[in-house]
C-alpha positions, 0 to 999 in steps of 0.5 A, a space after each residue: 499500500 502506498 503512503 496516499 493509499 495508508 492515508 486514505 485507508 485511516 481517513 476512511 476509517 476515522 470517518 466512519 467511526 465519526 458517523 457511527 458515534 454521530 455528530 450530536 454526540 461529539 457536540 454534547 461532549 465538546 469534542 475537538 482535536 480529531 486525529 486519525 491514524 495507527 493506535 495499538 496496531 489498529 486504524 482508529 480515531 483520537 479526540 479530546 473531550 473539553 466538557 469532561 472533567 475526569 477524561 480528556 481524550 478518547 481513543 476508538 480504535 478498530 479491530 478488523 477481525 471481529 468488526 468491533 472497537 477498542 475504546 481508550 479514555 485517558 487522563 490529561 497526562 495520557 495515562 489510561 483511565 479505562 478500556 473497553 474491548 469488544 464494542 460494537 458501533 450501536 454501543 459507542 455513544 452509550 459508552 461514551 455518555 456512561 464513562 464521561 457522565 455527559 449526555 449524548 442525546 436528547 
């Protein structure tokens, strides 16, 4: 895979994750500083959660073989606060809400 193909692949995965979480949820938690790339040996999306006092970063990584995600919440210092494995796309918003204590929908 060329460098451009790799970049396009990572961006496609990140866009898919963003669509699955939903624009409204990102607005509610004050998500910003989005980054796509390889995290823990898998393509994924990382973003900052501005509205949370306990967690400052969330990293969502696609695990291709099972089509599930590993979702990691990180502190400001970059320490792992919690990690969840085997998360399906329809579970993402509820998990973010539970972990941050923030409502992600009306």
